[in-house]
All heavy atoms as an XYZ file, in Angstrom:
708
protein
N      17.891      5.846      6.829
C      17.675      6.078      5.412
C      17.554      7.577      5.128
O      18.042      8.052      4.129
C      16.412      5.361      4.937
C      16.436      3.845      5.079
S      17.665      2.987      4.102
C      17.158      3.254      2.468
N      16.867      8.275      6.026
C      16.690      9.707      5.828
C      18.031     10.433      5.810
O      18.224     11.346      5.023
C      15.788     10.248      6.935
C      15.087     11.517      6.588
C      14.038     11.849      7.621
C      13.272     13.043      7.170
N      12.263     13.473      8.108
N      18.965      9.971      6.664
C      20.287     10.579      6.721
C      21.062     10.345      5.425
O      21.983     11.078      5.103
C      21.084     10.011      7.906
C      20.506     10.350      9.262
C      19.353      9.428      9.658
O      19.254      8.295      9.143
O      18.532      9.849     10.479
N      20.688      9.306      4.676
C      21.355      8.987      3.416
C      20.711      9.703      2.223
O      21.044      9.443      1.074
C      21.324      7.478      3.191
C      22.096      6.704      4.241
C      21.936      5.208      4.096
O      21.680      4.725      2.975
O      22.049      4.508      5.111
N      19.749     10.587      2.496
C      19.136     11.383      1.434
C      17.831     10.846      0.889
O      17.274     11.403     -0.052
N      17.317      9.789      1.476
C      16.040      9.231      1.022
C      14.872     10.003      1.620
O      14.977     10.560      2.705
C      15.909      7.766      1.449
C      16.800      6.819      0.703
C      18.081      6.538      1.154
C      16.357      6.191     -0.452
C      18.911      5.656      0.475
C      17.170      5.308     -1.146
C      18.447      5.046     -0.674
O      19.251      4.173     -1.355
N      13.755     10.023      0.903
C      12.510     10.580      1.407
C      11.683      9.387      1.888
O      11.587      8.377      1.193
C      11.769     11.324      0.285
C      10.759     12.331      0.807
O      10.474     12.327      2.018
O      10.247     13.122     -0.003
N      11.109      9.474      3.068
C      10.287      8.390      3.610
C       8.835      8.651      3.221
O       8.305      9.737      3.456
C      10.414      8.301      5.150
C      11.893      8.199      5.563
C       9.602      7.132      5.692
C      12.651      7.030      4.976
N       8.209      7.634      2.612
C       6.829      7.779      2.153
C       5.971      6.639      2.687
O       6.469      5.574      3.050
C       6.748      7.806      0.604
C       7.477      9.022      0.053
C       7.292      6.526     -0.016
N       4.661      6.894      2.726
C       3.685      5.895      3.148
C       2.761      5.585      1.970
O       2.218      6.494      1.340
C       2.862      6.430      4.318
C       1.820      5.454      4.815
C       1.040      5.983      5.999
O       1.442      7.015      6.587
O       0.014      5.379      6.337
N       2.595      4.310      1.689
C       1.725      3.880      0.594
C       0.277      4.201      0.961
O      -0.173      3.883      2.055
C       1.890      2.367      0.323
C       0.904      1.894     -0.732
C       3.318      2.065     -0.084
N      -0.445      4.860      0.039
C      -1.845      5.172      0.293
C      -2.794      4.565     -0.732
O      -4.014      4.520     -0.502
C      -2.074      6.685      0.405
C      -1.942      7.443     -0.894
C      -3.025      7.590     -1.750
C      -0.741      8.036     -1.260
C      -2.916      8.299     -2.942
C      -0.615      8.744     -2.430
C      -1.699      8.869     -3.265
O      -1.580      9.564     -4.445
N      -2.280      4.089     -1.870
C      -3.177      3.499     -2.879
C      -2.427      2.470     -3.708
O      -1.337      2.746     -4.210
C      -3.743      4.582     -3.787
C      -4.673      4.059     -4.838
N      -5.866      3.453     -4.536
C      -4.570      4.030     -6.184
C      -6.466      3.081     -5.677
N      -5.686      3.419     -6.678
N      -3.039      1.287     -3.810
C      -2.511      0.225     -4.670
C      -3.620     -0.124     -5.656
O      -4.634     -0.702     -5.262
C      -2.097     -1.010     -3.855
C      -1.018     -0.631     -2.825
C      -1.607     -2.117     -4.790
C      -0.647     -1.743     -1.866
N      -3.477      0.265     -6.916
C      -4.524     -0.024     -7.900
C      -4.733     -1.533     -8.071
O      -3.790     -2.316     -7.950
C      -3.987      0.585     -9.199
C      -2.925      1.542     -8.773
C      -2.359      0.991     -7.501
N      -5.959     -1.898     -8.354
C      -6.255     -3.294     -8.650
C      -5.843     -3.570    -10.089
O      -5.889     -2.697    -10.937
C      -7.742     -3.573     -8.462
C      -8.166     -3.518     -7.009
C      -9.609     -3.957     -6.822
O     -10.140     -4.717     -7.648
O     -10.191     -3.531     -5.826
N      -5.424     -4.814    -10.326
C      -5.008     -5.205    -11.659
C      -5.674     -6.518    -12.028
O      -5.752     -7.424    -11.197
C      -3.488     -5.361    -11.717
O      -3.098     -5.934    -12.942
N      -6.141     -6.627    -13.246
C      -6.761     -7.876    -13.688
C      -5.725     -8.970    -13.886
O      -6.047    -10.133    -14.019
C      -7.553     -7.654    -14.976
C      -6.694     -7.213    -16.146
C      -7.505     -6.899    -17.380
O      -8.150     -5.826    -17.393
O      -7.486     -7.717    -18.308
N      -4.442     -8.589    -13.870
C      -3.354     -9.549    -14.073
C      -2.673     -9.941    -12.768
O      -1.593    -10.502    -12.772
C      -2.318     -8.971    -15.042
C      -2.918     -8.548    -16.347
C      -3.040     -7.212    -16.657
C      -3.387     -9.487    -17.251
C      -3.605     -6.807    -17.857
C      -3.959     -9.105    -18.451
C      -4.071     -7.759    -18.754
N      -3.265     -9.617    -11.637
C      -2.648     -9.923    -10.343
C      -2.186     -8.656     -9.664
O      -2.935     -7.698     -9.543
N      -0.933     -8.637     -9.260
C      -0.372     -7.493     -8.550
C      -0.063     -6.363     -9.535
O       0.546     -6.587    -10.573
C       0.923     -7.909     -7.806
C       1.537     -6.733     -7.092
C       0.633     -9.034     -6.829
N      -0.476     -5.148     -9.180
C      -0.199     -3.978    -10.013
C       1.296     -3.694    -10.026
O       1.984     -3.890     -9.018
C      -0.945     -2.763     -9.454
O      -0.614     -1.599    -10.169
N       1.819     -3.205    -11.144
C       3.244     -2.881    -11.219
C       3.545     -1.466    -10.728
O       4.689     -1.038    -10.741
C       3.790     -3.080    -12.635
C       3.213     -2.114    -13.632
O       2.120     -1.590    -13.456
N       3.941     -1.868    -14.697
N       2.511     -0.743    -10.258
C       2.752      0.582     -9.701
C       1.829      0.829     -8.511
O       0.771      0.211     -8.392
C       2.574      1.687    -10.752
C       1.177      1.803    -11.302
C       0.281      2.700    -10.749
C       0.760      1.009    -12.358
C      -1.014      2.813    -11.247
C      -0.516      1.113    -12.866
C      -1.403      2.019    -12.306
N       2.262      1.725     -7.630
C       1.488      2.116     -6.452
C       1.713      3.612     -6.212
O       2.581      4.226     -6.838
C       1.887      1.310     -5.202
C       3.384      1.463     -4.895
C       1.535     -0.158     -5.361
C       3.849      0.703     -3.669
N       0.938      4.172     -5.307
C       1.067      5.583     -4.968
C       1.373      5.738     -3.482
O       0.837      5.017     -2.648
C      -0.216      6.341     -5.317
C      -0.496      6.347     -6.793
C      -1.325      5.394     -7.354
C       0.092      7.287     -7.625
C      -1.581      5.382     -8.713
C      -0.148      7.285     -8.984
C      -0.989      6.328     -9.531
N       2.234      6.705     -3.175
C       2.621      6.969     -1.789
C       2.747      8.472     -1.590
O       2.785      9.235     -2.560
C       3.947      6.274     -1.480
N       2.791      8.885     -0.333
C       2.986     10.308     -0.036
C       3.917     10.459      1.153
O       4.022      9.569      2.004
C       1.654     11.011      0.214
C       0.845     10.465      1.350
C      -0.513     11.146      1.432
C      -1.391     10.423      2.450
N      -2.718     10.961      2.499
N       4.598     11.599      1.202
C       5.515     11.862      2.309
C       4.798     12.645      3.403
O       3.589     12.899      3.315
C       6.795     12.567      1.827
C       6.547     13.960      1.293
O       5.460     14.535      1.435
N       7.565     14.538      0.666
N       5.531     13.042      4.437
C       4.914     13.740      5.572
C       4.329     15.097      5.181
O       3.476     15.624      5.883
C       5.915     13.890      6.712
C       7.109     14.756      6.402
C       8.026     14.862      7.618
C       9.291     15.590      7.334
N       9.220     16.965      6.990
N       4.777     15.657      4.041
C       4.241     16.930      3.556
C       3.091     16.730      2.575
O       2.667     17.675      1.909
C       5.357     17.737      2.878
C       6.473     18.085      3.850
O       6.169     18.369      5.025
O       7.643     18.062      3.429
N       2.601     15.489      2.464
C       1.502     15.097      1.568
C       1.842     15.223      0.088
O       0.956     15.282     -0.749
C       0.215     15.874      1.893
O      -0.227     15.522      3.182
N       3.131     15.271     -0.248
C       3.525     15.241     -1.655
C       3.355     13.806     -2.142
O       3.737     12.858     -1.457
C       4.974     15.705     -1.810
C       5.139     17.167     -1.471
C       6.599     17.558     -1.325
O       7.386     16.840     -0.742
N       6.924     18.725     -1.858
N       2.755     13.672     -3.329
C       2.438     12.355     -3.852
C       3.537     11.839     -4.773
O       4.157     12.609     -5.503
C       1.124     12.419     -4.612
C      -0.044     12.825     -3.742
C      -1.325     12.928     -4.542
O      -1.523     12.194     -5.493
N      -2.186     13.843     -4.155
N       3.724     10.503     -4.743
C       4.749      9.859     -5.541
C       4.185      8.643     -6.256
O       3.324      7.942     -5.725
C       5.937      9.438     -4.663
C       6.628     10.601     -4.037
C       6.227     11.092     -2.808
C       7.658     11.248     -4.700
C       6.845     12.186     -2.236
C       8.288     12.346     -4.140
C       7.878     12.817     -2.906
N       4.692      8.414     -7.460
C       4.346      7.269     -8.290
C       5.507      6.289     -8.175
O       6.649      6.636     -8.492
C       4.160      7.741     -9.736
C       4.025      6.642    -10.750
C       2.789      6.052    -10.991
C       5.127      6.210    -11.486
C       2.664      5.056    -11.939
C       5.005      5.223    -12.439
C       3.766      4.645    -12.653
O       3.639      3.651    -13.585
N       5.222      5.075     -7.700
C       6.263      4.077     -7.497
C       6.027      2.906     -8.436
O       4.943      2.323     -8.445
C       6.252      3.573     -6.054
C       6.830      4.486     -4.970
C       6.191      5.848     -4.936
C       6.746      3.817     -3.629
N       7.050      2.564     -9.214
C       6.962      1.466    -10.185
C       7.907      0.354     -9.762
O       9.032      0.621     -9.325
C       7.331      1.985    -11.576
C       7.090      0.968    -12.655
O       7.719     -0.090    -12.682
N       6.186      1.284    -13.563
N       7.471     -0.876     -9.904
C       8.271     -2.033     -9.498
C       9.646     -2.050    -10.167
O      10.615     -2.581     -9.598
C       7.518     -3.358     -9.755
C       7.357     -3.609    -11.244
C       8.209     -4.534     -9.075
N       9.794     -1.474    -11.339
C      11.077     -1.445    -12.037
C      12.168     -0.732    -11.234
O      13.356     -0.944    -11.476
C      10.946     -0.775    -13.402
C      10.092     -1.583    -14.373
O       9.913     -2.800    -14.159
O       9.601     -0.984    -15.345
N      11.781      0.121    -10.297
C      12.738      0.875     -9.494
C      12.808      0.383     -8.049
O      13.434      1.019     -7.206
C      12.397      2.369     -9.515
C      12.454      2.933    -10.911
C      11.295      3.132    -11.647
C      13.675      3.228    -11.503
C      11.350      3.624    -12.943
C      13.746      3.723    -12.798
C      12.581      3.918    -13.507
O      12.648      4.399    -14.791
N      12.160     -0.752     -7.770
C      12.115     -1.308     -6.419
C      13.268     -2.266     -6.194
O      13.434     -3.238     -6.935
C      10.778     -2.017     -6.203
C      10.592     -2.591     -4.832
C      10.795     -1.832     -3.700
C      10.184     -3.909     -4.681
C      10.612     -2.370     -2.433
C       9.985     -4.455     -3.419
C      10.202     -3.682     -2.296
N      14.037     -2.003     -5.167
C      15.210     -2.808     -4.851
C      14.872     -4.299     -4.663
O      15.647     -5.168     -5.038
C      15.867     -2.253     -3.582
C      17.098     -2.989     -3.139
C      17.647     -2.415     -1.857
O      17.028     -2.590     -0.792
O      18.723     -1.788     -1.922
N      13.713     -4.592     -4.112
C      13.337     -5.978     -3.840
C      12.756     -6.719     -5.028
O      12.516     -7.930     -4.949
N      12.507     -6.011     -6.137
C      11.937     -6.637     -7.326
C      10.555     -7.224     -7.081
O       9.915     -6.971     -6.065
N      10.098     -8.019     -8.043
C       8.757     -8.603     -7.964
C       8.599     -9.526     -6.758
O       7.503     -9.672     -6.227
C       8.428     -9.373     -9.235
C       7.931     -8.509    -10.343
C       8.604     -8.145    -11.463
C       6.640     -7.892    -10.441
N       7.821     -7.336    -12.247
C       6.607     -7.163    -11.647
C       5.517     -7.872     -9.618
C       5.501     -6.439    -12.060
C       4.404     -7.147    -10.027
C       4.404     -6.443    -11.232
N       9.689    -10.164     -6.301
C       9.579    -11.119     -5.197
C       9.128    -10.458     -3.893
O       8.507    -11.102     -3.054
C      10.902    -11.855     -4.982
O      11.931    -10.963     -4.636
N       9.405     -9.171     -3.711
C       8.969     -8.450     -2.500
C       7.827     -7.469     -2.769
O       7.147     -7.040     -1.854
C      10.149     -7.676     -1.890
C      11.244     -8.523     -1.317
C      10.859     -9.305     -0.077
N      10.268     -8.453      0.938
C       9.424     -8.885      1.877
N       9.080    -10.142      1.935
N       8.930     -8.056      2.762
N       7.630     -7.083     -4.017
C       6.626     -6.072     -4.392
C       5.237     -6.445     -3.890
O       4.489     -5.602     -3.406
C       6.634     -5.889     -5.899
C       5.793     -4.768     -6.421
C       4.608     -4.875     -7.079
C       6.079     -3.364     -6.361
N       4.149     -3.639     -7.440
C       5.032     -2.688     -7.009
C       7.127     -2.620     -5.827
C       4.992     -1.305     -7.129
C       7.086     -1.238     -5.954
C       6.032     -0.596     -6.593
N       4.865     -7.706     -3.993
C       3.536     -8.155     -3.588
C       3.269     -8.052     -2.097
O       2.126     -8.136     -1.655
N       4.309     -7.863     -1.304
C       4.143     -7.745      0.151
C       3.873     -6.304      0.595
O       3.560     -6.064      1.753
C       5.388     -8.265      0.876
C       5.542     -9.755      0.751
C       6.379    -10.301     -0.214
C       4.825    -10.617      1.578
C       6.515    -11.671     -0.346
C       4.953    -11.988      1.455
C       5.796    -12.508      0.496
O       5.923    -13.867      0.354
N       4.003     -5.361     -0.307
C       3.732     -3.961      0.037
C       2.233     -3.777      0.167
O       1.454     -4.193     -0.688
C       4.311     -3.010     -1.024
C       5.835     -3.148     -1.074
C       3.903     -1.564     -0.731
C       6.480     -2.373     -2.208
N       1.818     -3.150      1.236
C       0.401     -2.913      1.533
C       0.172     -1.419      1.763
O       1.112     -0.654      1.953
C      -0.017     -3.675      2.798
C       0.291     -5.159      2.761
C      -0.583     -5.856      1.761
C      -0.254     -7.340      1.723
N      -0.373     -7.927      0.430
N      -1.096     -1.022      1.779
C      -1.441      0.353      2.153
C      -0.911      0.568      3.573
O      -1.022     -0.315      4.425
C      -2.966      0.575      2.071
C      -3.348      1.916      2.674
C      -3.426      0.496      0.618
N      -0.308      1.703      3.805
C       0.332      2.125      5.048
C       1.757      1.591      5.197
O       2.415      1.879      6.184
C      -0.515      1.797      6.286
C      -1.844      2.534      6.294
C      -2.654      2.295      7.564
O      -2.229      1.508      8.439
O      -3.724      2.899      7.679
N       2.263      0.821      4.221
C       3.673      0.413      4.259
C       4.543      1.650      4.114
O       4.200      2.582      3.382
C       3.995     -0.549      3.112
O       3.396     -1.795      3.294
N       5.671      1.653      4.798
C       6.620      2.754      4.707
C       7.777      2.321      3.813
O       8.299      1.215      3.961
C       7.140      3.122      6.099
C       6.045      3.480      7.095
S       5.064      4.908      6.637
C       6.192      6.220      6.990
N       8.172      3.205      2.898
C       9.260      2.937      1.968
C      10.188      4.145      1.925
O       9.774      5.269      2.227
C       8.705      2.674      0.567
C       7.734      1.502      0.430
C       7.024      1.554     -0.917
C       8.453      0.188      0.613
N      11.420      3.914      1.536
C      12.376      5.003      1.328
C      12.555      5.161     -0.179
O      12.709      4.170     -0.888
C      13.701      4.664      1.991
N      12.492      6.401     -0.659
C      12.590      6.635     -2.102
C      13.562      7.764     -2.426
O      13.867      8.607     -1.584
C      11.216      6.970     -2.733
C      10.692      8.320     -2.211
C      10.218      5.860     -2.502
C       9.573      8.901     -3.046
N      14.003      7.757     -3.661
C      14.717      8.878     -4.265
C      13.969      9.253     -5.535
O      13.250      8.416     -6.103
C      16.165      8.508     -4.618
C      17.108      8.691     -3.464
O      16.969      9.608     -2.667
N      18.089      7.813     -3.358
N      14.143     10.470     -5.991
C      13.509     10.943     -7.221
C      14.390     12.029     -7.815
O      15.240     12.598     -7.132
C      12.098     11.467     -6.950
C      12.021     12.499     -5.850
C      12.157     13.847     -6.131
C      11.824     12.115     -4.526
C      12.097     14.797     -5.119
C      11.761     13.047     -3.510
C      11.898     14.381     -3.814
O      11.850     15.315     -2.807
N      14.199     12.273     -9.116
C      15.026     13.269     -9.795
C      14.614     14.695     -9.445
O      15.400     15.471     -8.953
C      14.977     13.073    -11.313
C      15.743     11.826    -11.737
O      16.680     11.414    -11.027
O      15.388     11.264    -12.774
N      13.353     15.021     -9.752
C      12.869     16.382     -9.522
C      11.427     16.321     -9.076
O      10.611     15.640     -9.694
C      12.989     17.207    -10.801
C      12.606     18.642    -10.625
C      12.882     19.469    -11.881
O      13.632     19.077    -12.751
N      12.253     20.615    -11.965
N      11.101     17.035     -8.021
C       9.742     17.065     -7.493
C       8.823     17.788     -8.473
O       9.116     18.915     -8.888
C       9.741     17.781     -6.145
C       8.496     17.662     -5.300
C       8.225     16.206     -4.923
C       8.631     18.501     -4.049
N       7.745     17.124     -8.883
C       6.767     17.746     -9.782
C       5.826     18.603     -8.955
O       5.302     18.154     -7.933
C       5.980     16.678    -10.538
C       6.782     15.724    -11.422
C       5.845     14.738    -12.111
C       7.589     16.490    -12.451
N       5.597     19.810     -9.400
C       4.735     20.740     -8.662
C       3.465     21.085     -9.439
O       2.783     22.047     -9.114
C       5.520     22.017     -8.334
C       6.787     21.791     -7.497
C       7.565     23.083     -7.344
C       6.437     21.191     -6.143
N       3.143     20.285    -10.456
C       1.984     20.563    -11.295
C       0.766     19.697    -10.942
O      -0.167     19.600    -11.717
C       2.347     20.386    -12.772
C       2.796     18.971    -13.097
O       2.813     18.118    -12.192
O       3.138     18.718    -14.264
N       0.786     19.061     -9.775
C      -0.346     18.243     -9.354
C      -0.205     16.767     -9.676
O      -0.956     15.949     -9.169
N       0.761     16.413    -10.538
C       0.993     15.000    -10.850
C       1.931     14.393     -9.808
O       2.803     15.086     -9.290
C       1.624     14.847    -12.234
C       0.729     15.266    -13.367
C       1.415     15.086    -14.699
N       2.584     15.971    -14.765
C       3.665     15.731    -15.492
N       3.761     14.655    -16.225
N       4.665     16.586    -15.502
N       1.758     13.089     -9.515
C       2.685     12.440     -8.590
C       4.101     12.381     -9.178
O       4.273     12.120    -10.363
C       2.113     11.031     -8.432
C       0.701     11.110     -8.889
C       0.665     12.208     -9.912
N       5.084     12.633     -8.356
C       6.477     12.579     -8.770
C       6.918     11.122     -8.886
O       6.732     10.348     -7.946
C       7.363     13.302     -7.736
O       6.952     14.672     -7.656
C       8.833     13.216     -8.090
N       7.507     10.725    -10.013
C       7.979      9.343    -10.137
C       9.251      9.102     -9.313
O      10.179      9.912     -9.356
C       8.257      9.170    -11.628
C       8.249     10.527    -12.221
C       7.631     11.476    -11.251
N       9.251      7.999     -8.581
C      10.439      7.608     -7.814
C      11.445      6.953     -8.754
O      11.067      6.233     -9.672
C      10.045      6.641     -6.710
N      12.726      7.212     -8.521
C      13.787      6.608     -9.330
C      14.514      5.502     -8.566
O      15.324      4.788     -9.139
C      14.808      7.671     -9.770
O      15.315      8.327     -8.599
C      14.162      8.682    -10.692
N      14.230      5.391     -7.287
C      14.790      4.328     -6.450
C      13.815      4.106     -5.291
O      13.352      5.064     -4.673
C      16.164      4.734     -5.915
C      16.826      3.673     -5.090
C      18.183      4.106     -4.529
O      18.540      5.298     -4.642
O      18.870      3.242     -3.973
N      13.504      2.841     -5.015
C      12.564      2.493     -3.942
C      13.199      1.402     -3.101
O      13.622      0.370     -3.617
C      11.225      1.979     -4.505
C      10.655      2.957     -5.528
C      10.232      1.717     -3.376
C       9.578      2.355     -6.422
N      13.259      1.645     -1.790
C      13.872      0.691     -0.876
C      12.880      0.365      0.242
O      12.293      1.269      0.844
C      15.172      1.268     -0.267
C      15.800      0.297      0.710
C      16.149      1.653     -1.368
N      12.724     -0.913      0.507
C      11.878     -1.361      1.615
C      12.609     -1.080      2.916
O      13.819     -1.294      3.025
C      11.632     -2.851      1.445
C      10.567     -3.424      2.329
C      10.254     -4.874      1.956
O      11.079     -5.542      1.310
O       9.173     -5.310      2.332
N      11.888     -0.573      3.906
C      12.512     -0.322      5.208
C      11.804     -1.160      6.258
O      10.619     -1.460      6.142
C      12.507      1.177      5.570
C      11.097      1.780      5.521
C      13.428      1.960      4.662
C      11.033      3.235      5.938
N      12.540     -1.519      7.296
C      11.997     -2.356      8.365
C      10.918     -1.617      9.136
O       9.824     -2.085      9.285
C      13.125     -2.761      9.317
C      14.215     -3.562      8.671
C      13.912     -5.042      8.643
O      13.184     -5.497      9.517
O      14.415     -5.723      7.729
N      11.265     -0.450      9.661
C      10.312      0.347     10.418
C      10.782      1.799     10.398
O      11.936      2.075     10.160
C      10.180     -0.151     11.849
C      11.491     -0.177     12.608
C      11.315     -0.745     13.995
O      10.306     -0.510     14.631
N      12.301     -1.471     14.459
N       9.859      2.685     10.667
C      10.219      4.105     10.662
C       9.374      4.821     11.688
O       8.166      4.626     11.740
C       9.996      4.717      9.280
C      10.370      6.179      9.218
C      11.693      6.581      9.198
C       9.391      7.148      9.224
C      12.037      7.915      9.166
C       9.731      8.497      9.183
C      11.053      8.861      9.160
O      11.392     10.186      9.118
N       9.986      5.631     12.487
C       9.285      6.413     13.487
C       9.264      7.866     13.029
O      10.293      8.442     12.747
C       9.999      6.308     14.837
C      10.229      4.903     15.277
C       9.530      4.562     16.562
O       8.997      5.479     17.203
O       9.501      3.384     16.905
N       8.082      8.418     12.950
C       7.942      9.814     12.503
C       8.195     10.740     13.667
O       7.862     10.516     14.760
C       6.528     10.051     11.899
C       6.388      9.177     10.679
C       6.327     11.500     11.569
C       5.039      9.250     10.025
């Protein structure tokens, strides 16, 4: 995935939701840059979204890295089988 231009991130926070599974989560890459991931951009849709846990590894794309302290929103999120750092 990395060779295809994706950034590999690890999920570090899944907010609790009173409606069940949250539609967004937070992840960071090896450089500790934070990302905002929304189910609308997840390749697996809602059927796989609920299986994502803290420490899950995902491959993402984004438009432009935000450098103002806010998490960068992902524009594409792909579930990966495994990843070795």
